[in-house]
C-alpha positions as CSV (number, residue, x, y, z in Angstrom):
1,M,-1.8,5.5,20.5
2,S,-0.9,2.8,17.9
3,Y,2.7,2.7,16.6
4,A,1.3,3.4,13.1
5,D,-0.3,6.6,14.5
6,Q,3.0,7.7,16.0
7,V,4.9,7.1,12.7
8,F,2.2,8.8,10.6
9,L,1.9,11.9,12.8
10,Q,5.7,12.4,13.1
11,N,6.0,12.1,9.3
12,C,3.3,14.8,8.9
13,R,5.0,17.0,11.5
14,D,8.3,16.7,9.6
15,I,6.7,17.4,6.2
16,L,4.9,20.5,7.5
17,A,8.0,21.8,9.4
18,H,10.8,20.9,7.0
19,G,9.2,20.1,3.7
20,V,9.6,21.9,0.4
21,W,6.6,23.4,-1.5
22,D,6.3,23.0,-5.3
23,T,4.2,26.1,-5.8
24,D,6.9,27.6,-8.0
25,Y,6.5,24.8,-10.5
26,P,3.7,23.7,-12.9
27,V,2.3,20.4,-11.6
28,R,0.5,17.5,-13.2
29,P,-2.1,16.7,-10.4
30,H,-5.2,18.9,-10.2
31,W,-8.3,19.1,-8.2
32,E,-11.7,18.3,-9.6
33,D,-12.4,22.0,-10.3
34,G,-9.3,22.1,-12.4
35,T,-7.1,24.0,-9.9
36,P,-3.5,22.8,-9.8
37,A,-2.9,20.5,-6.7
38,H,0.3,21.6,-5.1
39,T,2.2,19.8,-2.3
40,V,4.7,20.2,0.4
41,K,7.1,17.2,0.5
42,L,10.0,15.4,2.1
43,F,12.3,13.2,0.1
44,G,13.4,9.7,1.3
45,V,11.1,8.8,4.2
46,V,11.7,5.3,5.6
47,N,9.4,3.7,8.2
48,R,9.6,0.3,9.8
49,Y,6.7,-1.7,11.3
50,D,7.2,-5.0,13.3
51,L,4.1,-7.1,12.7
52,R,5.1,-9.4,15.6
53,K,4.4,-6.5,18.0
54,E,1.3,-5.0,16.5
55,F,-0.6,-4.5,13.3
56,P,0.0,-1.1,11.8
57,M,-3.4,0.6,11.6
58,L,-4.2,4.2,12.2
59,T,-6.7,5.2,14.8
60,V,-6.4,9.0,14.6
61,R,-8.7,8.6,11.6
62,R,-10.9,5.7,10.6
63,Q,-9.4,3.1,8.3
64,F,-11.4,0.8,6.1
65,F,-9.3,-2.3,6.4
66,K,-11.5,-4.8,4.4
67,S,-11.7,-2.3,1.5
68,A,-8.0,-2.0,1.5
69,V,-7.5,-5.8,1.5
70,D,-10.1,-6.0,-1.3
71,E,-8.0,-3.7,-3.5
72,L,-4.8,-5.6,-2.6
73,L,-6.4,-8.9,-3.6
74,W,-7.6,-7.2,-6.8
75,I,-4.0,-6.5,-7.7
76,W,-2.1,-9.4,-6.3
77,Q,-4.6,-12.3,-6.4
78,K,-7.0,-11.5,-9.3
79,K,-4.1,-9.6,-11.1
80,S,-6.8,-7.4,-12.6
81,N,-6.7,-4.0,-14.2
82,N,-10.4,-3.6,-14.5
83,I,-12.4,-1.8,-11.8
84,H,-15.4,-4.1,-12.4
85,D,-13.5,-6.7,-10.5
86,L,-13.1,-4.4,-7.5
87,S,-15.7,-3.8,-4.8
88,S,-14.7,-0.2,-4.0
89,H,-14.6,2.9,-6.2
90,V,-11.1,4.1,-5.4
91,W,-10.0,3.7,-9.1
92,D,-13.0,5.1,-10.9
93,A,-11.3,8.4,-11.8
94,W,-8.5,6.6,-13.7
95,A,-10.6,3.9,-15.6
96,D,-11.8,4.2,-19.2
97,E,-15.3,3.4,-20.4
98,S,-14.7,-0.3,-20.2
99,G,-13.4,-0.1,-16.6
100,S,-9.7,-0.7,-17.6
101,I,-6.8,1.2,-16.1
102,G,-4.5,0.0,-18.8
103,K,-1.4,-2.2,-18.4
104,A,-1.0,-1.2,-14.8
105,Y,-0.9,-2.8,-11.4
106,G,-2.5,-6.3,-11.5
107,Y,-1.9,-6.5,-15.3
108,Q,1.9,-6.4,-14.6
109,L,1.8,-9.0,-11.9
110,G,-0.2,-11.4,-14.2
111,V,2.3,-11.4,-17.1
112,K,4.2,-14.6,-17.3
113,H,7.9,-14.8,-17.6
114,H,10.3,-17.6,-18.5
115,Y,12.8,-18.9,-15.8
116,K,15.0,-21.9,-15.8
117,E,12.5,-23.6,-13.3
118,G,9.5,-22.9,-15.7
119,E,7.0,-20.2,-16.5
120,F,5.7,-18.0,-13.7
121,D,4.0,-14.6,-13.3
122,Q,5.6,-12.4,-10.6
123,V,3.3,-13.5,-7.7
124,D,3.7,-17.2,-8.5
125,R,7.4,-16.7,-8.7
126,V,7.5,-15.2,-5.2
127,L,5.4,-18.0,-3.8
128,Y,7.6,-20.6,-5.5
129,D,10.8,-19.0,-4.2
130,L,9.5,-18.6,-0.6
131,K,9.0,-22.4,-0.5
132,H,11.9,-23.6,-2.6
133,N,14.5,-20.9,-2.4
134,P,13.9,-19.1,0.9
135,T,17.5,-17.9,1.2
136,S,17.4,-16.2,-2.2
137,R,18.0,-12.4,-2.2
138,R,16.1,-12.1,-5.5
139,I,12.5,-12.5,-4.3
140,M,10.9,-9.4,-5.5
141,T,8.2,-7.9,-7.7
142,N,8.2,-4.7,-9.9
143,L,5.2,-3.0,-11.4
144,Y,7.2,-0.1,-13.0
145,N,7.6,-1.5,-16.5
146,H,8.9,1.3,-18.7
147,H,7.9,-0.6,-21.8
148,D,4.2,-0.3,-20.8
149,L,4.1,3.1,-19.0
150,S,2.5,4.8,-22.0
151,E,-0.5,2.4,-21.7
152,M,-1.1,2.9,-18.0
153,A,-3.8,5.2,-16.7
154,L,-1.6,6.0,-13.7
155,Y,2.1,5.1,-13.2
156,P,2.4,2.7,-10.2
157,C,2.9,4.5,-6.9
158,A,3.7,1.5,-4.7
159,Y,5.7,-0.2,-7.4
160,S,8.1,-2.8,-5.8
161,M,8.0,-5.4,-3.0
162,T,11.1,-7.2,-1.9
163,F,10.7,-10.3,0.3
164,N,13.5,-11.6,2.5
165,V,13.5,-14.7,4.8
166,S,15.6,-14.6,8.0
167,G,15.3,-17.9,9.8
168,K,11.6,-18.5,9.9
169,T,10.7,-14.9,9.6
170,L,9.4,-13.2,6.4
171,N,10.3,-9.5,6.1
172,G,9.4,-7.2,3.3
173,I,10.4,-3.8,1.8
174,L,7.7,-1.8,0.0
175,N,9.1,0.8,-2.3
176,Q,6.9,3.7,-3.2
177,R,7.8,6.6,-5.6
178,S,5.0,8.9,-4.3
179,Q,2.8,9.0,-1.2
180,D,-0.3,11.2,-0.6
181,M,0.1,11.1,3.2
182,L,-3.5,12.0,4.1
183,T,-5.4,9.7,1.8
184,A,-3.0,6.8,1.1
185,N,-0.4,6.3,3.8
186,G,-2.5,4.4,6.3
187,W,-4.2,2.5,3.4
188,N,-0.9,1.3,1.8
189,V,0.7,0.3,5.1
190,M,-2.3,-1.8,6.1
191,Q,-2.4,-3.5,2.6
192,Y,1.3,-4.5,2.5
193,A,1.3,-5.6,6.1
194,A,-1.7,-7.8,5.2
195,L,0.2,-9.1,2.1
196,L,3.2,-10.0,4.3
197,M,1.0,-11.9,6.6
198,M,-0.6,-13.9,3.8
199,M,2.7,-14.6,2.1
200,A,4.2,-15.8,5.3
201,Q,1.3,-18.0,6.3
202,V,1.2,-20.0,3.0
203,S,5.0,-20.3,3.1
204,G,5.2,-21.7,6.7
205,L,6.8,-18.5,7.9
206,E,6.1,-15.8,10.5
207,A,5.4,-12.2,9.3
208,G,8.1,-9.9,10.7
209,E,9.1,-6.4,9.6
210,L,7.6,-4.3,6.9
211,V,9.9,-1.5,5.8
212,H,8.2,1.3,3.9
213,V,10.5,3.4,1.7
214,I,8.8,6.6,0.3
215,A,10.7,8.6,-2.3
216,D,8.3,11.6,-2.3
217,A,6.1,11.8,0.9
218,H,3.8,14.8,0.5
219,I,0.8,16.6,1.8
220,Y,-1.5,18.4,-0.7
221,D,-2.3,22.1,-0.2
222,R,-6.0,21.4,0.4
223,H,-5.2,18.6,2.9
224,V,-3.1,20.8,5.3
225,P,-6.1,21.8,7.6
226,A,-7.2,18.1,7.9
227,V,-3.7,17.0,8.8
228,E,-3.3,19.8,11.3
229,E,-6.5,18.6,12.9
230,L,-5.2,15.0,13.1
231,L,-2.0,16.3,14.8
232,K,-4.1,17.5,17.7
233,R,-5.6,14.0,18.3
234,E,-4.6,11.3,20.8
235,G,-5.0,7.9,19.2
236,Y,-6.1,4.5,20.6
237,P,-4.1,1.3,21.0
238,A,-3.6,-0.8,17.8
239,P,-6.4,-3.3,17.0
240,R,-5.6,-7.0,16.9
241,V,-5.6,-8.4,13.3
242,S,-5.5,-12.1,12.7
243,L,-5.6,-14.3,9.7
244,D,-7.7,-17.5,9.2
245,P,-5.0,-20.2,10.0
246,S,-6.8,-22.8,7.8
247,V,-5.9,-21.1,4.6
248,T,-2.8,-22.5,3.0
249,D,-3.3,-21.4,-0.6
250,F,-2.6,-17.7,-1.4
251,Y,-5.4,-17.8,-4.0
252,A,-7.9,-19.0,-1.4
253,F,-7.7,-15.8,0.8
254,S,-10.5,-13.3,0.8
255,K,-11.1,-10.1,2.7
256,G,-13.1,-12.3,5.1
257,S,-10.0,-14.3,5.9
258,F,-9.0,-11.4,8.3
259,T,-10.4,-10.7,11.7
260,V,-10.1,-7.2,13.3
261,E,-10.7,-7.0,17.0
262,G,-10.8,-4.0,19.3
263,Y,-10.5,-1.3,16.7
264,Q,-11.2,2.1,18.1
265,Y,-10.8,5.2,16.0
266,H,-11.6,8.9,15.4
267,E,-13.8,9.9,12.5
268,L,-12.5,12.5,10.1
269,E,-15.3,15.0,9.4
270,G,-15.9,16.2,5.9
271,K,-15.0,14.9,2.5
272,I,-11.3,14.7,1.6
273,E,-10.7,15.7,-2.0
274,V,-8.4,13.4,-4.0
275,A,-6.0,15.0,-6.5
276,I,-6.1,13.4,-9.9
């Protein structure tokens, strides 16, 4: 069983055993049929993944790694907020008739800001500091811009990434306000592990620890049976994930820059509803 499997399954056990239900409250999320989507949740979950040991990919259910990377690049490389620039359909429910999700995610990373060293957007500032100021404790991004929240189709869930260099190792902290454990946990962990690998490679560093901080880790009511099925499974060893070593420019990466070897997984039968 991969380490990511172990962490995910323990989180789910803890949520089901010790979590708090929100069924006594009116809630914003709902199912496609209009029924309120209630959750059981734990507050303040912190998980750590060491990329020097293995890549954090779930095997107890199939993960679509290349699609996850494609979405990551849509946000961090293309800095787009339009689903027409994205290969998958994960954002379709939140897009308007033009394909826009408003001033969210990639839009925020692409806005330029003035610094004493010049003008940068958030991604380029991280890349600059990793090369020129690696001891800085200020290398971070933030998508949660209160000024623009009213013009976002969805407030950012994974909203902040902090990078920290220790020697020649690049570590990162992903802050997430809300995590739908069944549909998104494995997806987000893969994405930001991949981002850490890319940022490290173009900065002449080694990817180290990814720390994932989740404020509200929850399981939706209609997801409980599927999660209980996953808890009965025995996973496989983690796959080997490598990055094309010839790429030295962050903007030259593609989803094809990654190679996944030895990925074994269980299928999850049936369609999983997504609360909107």
